[in-house]
C-alpha positions in Angstrom: -0.1 0.0 -0.1 1.3 3.6 -0.8 1.8 6.4 1.5 -1.1 8.2 0.1 -3.8 5.4 0.8 -2.1 5.0 4.3 -2.6 8.6 4.9 -6.2 8.6 3.6 -7.0 5.4 5.9 -5.4 7.5 8.9 -7.7 10.3 8.2 -10.8 8.0 7.9 -9.6 6.3 11.3 -9.1 9.5 13.1 -12.6 10.6 11.9 -14.3 7.4 12.9 -12.4 7.4 16.1 -13.9 10.8 17.1 -17.6 10.0 15.7 -17.7 6.6 16.6 -16.1 6.6 19.9 -18.0 9.8 20.8 -21.3 8.4 20.2 -20.4 4.9 21.9 -18.7 6.2 24.9 -21.4 8.8 25.8 -24.0 6.5 24.8 -25.3 9.0 22.3 -24.9 11.9 24.5 -26.8 10.5 27.4 -23.8 9.5 29.5 -24.3 12.1 32.5 -21.2 10.3 34.3 -18.9 11.4 31.2 -20.2 14.8 31.4 -19.5 14.9 35.2 -16.0 13.5 34.7 -14.7 16.6 33.0 -17.5 19.1 32.7 -16.2 21.6 30.4 -14.1 19.5 27.7 -16.7 16.4 27.8 -19.9 18.5 28.3 -22.5 17.5 25.6 -21.3 20.4 23.5 -17.7 19.4 23.5 -18.5 16.0 23.0 -20.3 17.5 20.0 -17.5 19.4 18.7 -15.3 16.3 18.9 -17.7 14.7 16.4 -17.5 17.9 14.3 -13.6 17.4 14.2 -14.1 13.9 13.2 -16.3 15.0 10.5 -13.4 17.5 9.2 -10.8 14.7 9.1 -13.2 12.6 7.0 -13.8 15.6 4.8 -10.1 16.0 4.0 -9.1 12.4 3.8 -8.6 12.6 -0.1 -7.5 16.1 -0.4 -5.5 16.3 2.7 -2.1 17.1 0.6 -3.9 20.3 -0.6 -4.8 21.5 2.9 -1.3 21.1 4.8 -2.1 24.3 6.9 -5.3 22.5 8.0 -3.4 19.4 8.8 -1.1 21.7 11.0 -4.5 22.9 13.0 -5.4 19.3 13.5 -2.2 18.6 14.9 -2.6 21.4 17.4 -6.5 20.5 18.2 -5.1 17.0 19.1 -2.3 18.7 21.3 -4.9 20.7 23.2 -6.8 17.5 24.1 -3.5 15.6 24.9 -2.7 18.6 27.3 -6.3 18.7 28.8 -5.9 14.9 29.3 -2.6 15.1 30.8 -3.6 17.8 33.2 -7.4 16.1 34.3 -5.0 12.7 35.2 -2.7 14.9 37.4 -5.6 16.3 39.2 -8.4 13.6 39.0 -6.6 10.5 37.8 -6.6 8.8 41.4 -10.5 8.9 40.9 -10.4 6.6 37.8 -11.6 3.7 39.9 -14.6 5.6 41.1 -15.6 6.5 37.4 -15.3 3.0 36.7 -17.9 2.2 39.5 -20.1 4.8 38.0 -19.7 4.0 34.7 -17.1 1.3 33.0 -17.6 3.4 29.7 -16.6 6.5 31.2 -13.9 5.1 33.1 -12.4 3.5 30.0 -12.6 6.8 28.0 -11.3 8.7 30.5 -8.2 6.4 30.5 -7.6 6.2 26.6 -8.8 9.6 25.2 -5.3 11.2 25.7 -3.3 8.4 24.5 -5.6 8.0 21.4 -5.4 11.7 20.8 -1.6 11.5 20.9 -1.4 8.8 18.5 -3.5 11.1 15.9 -1.6 14.2 16.8 1.7 12.0 15.9 -0.1 10.8 12.7 -1.2 14.5 11.7 2.5 15.5 12.3 3.7 12.8 10.1 1.6 13.8 7.1 2.9 17.4 7.7 6.5 16.0 7.5 6.3 13.4 4.7 6.0 13.6 1.3 3.5 11.2 -0.8 5.7 8.9 -3.1 
């Protein structure tokens, strides 16, 4: 598989991770435990915006090479979520078992969203730095 296809699939994976991930872990925006775990970032509005970012990744999956500055914005956006997750873990990470007791989906989501966003941030940076051969 060539680099272009790999990158296209990467954008699709990022989009689906945002869209399907949010809809699943938020139980269709009805998981009050997730909202309570991080009321600003994981409010229903915040979750909806994560879905919108996912739509943006899907929208550029075949044209990413023409919108490199937008790909840079994607990397910065992912960095913001990684920093947010790190700060949340620093302040509230000890409460993860409580979130698991209240909602397994919330506990899992709060454990994985930062590393997931780090992975896609690195993907976007790789896209920016590499050439399509």
